C-alpha positions, 0 to 999 in steps of 0.5 A: 139613892136609895134604891131599896126604899123606892123598890119597898114603896113600888112593892106597896103601891103595886100590892094595893093596886092588885088587891083592888084588881083581884078582890074589888078592895078599895080599901087595899087600893086606898092604903097601898097607894097611901103607904106606897106614896108615904114610903116613897117620899120616906126614900126620897128624904133618905136619898137626899140625906141619910139622917132624915130617915124617920119617914121611911121607919115609921111607915114601915114600923107601922106597916109591918106591925098591922100586917104581922097582926093580919098574918097572924090572925089570918093564917095566910102568908100572902099577902099580909105576911109578905108584906109584914116581912118586906116592912120588917126588913126595911126597919132592920135595914133602917134601925142601926141608923137610931144608934148614930 
């Protein structure tokens, strides 16, 4: 069971919900839920077959890149820097599987 992958997916989805509640950002809600579900699906796939990690890896790469860009431009750590950090950690966790 990919507990880290499911925890990552949950944090992304909850972050989107919080963005909607605090700032009224429908885009935060939509993207948070979309990437949360996509990451949860990737974690599910990885749980079933550890070689099937591509969905989780690609969603983490995309989210990490986008949120790193937003954190850099805004100069704020919360929330884009935190999401970028979590996404980069997920990529680092999954990247060694590319060598197998």
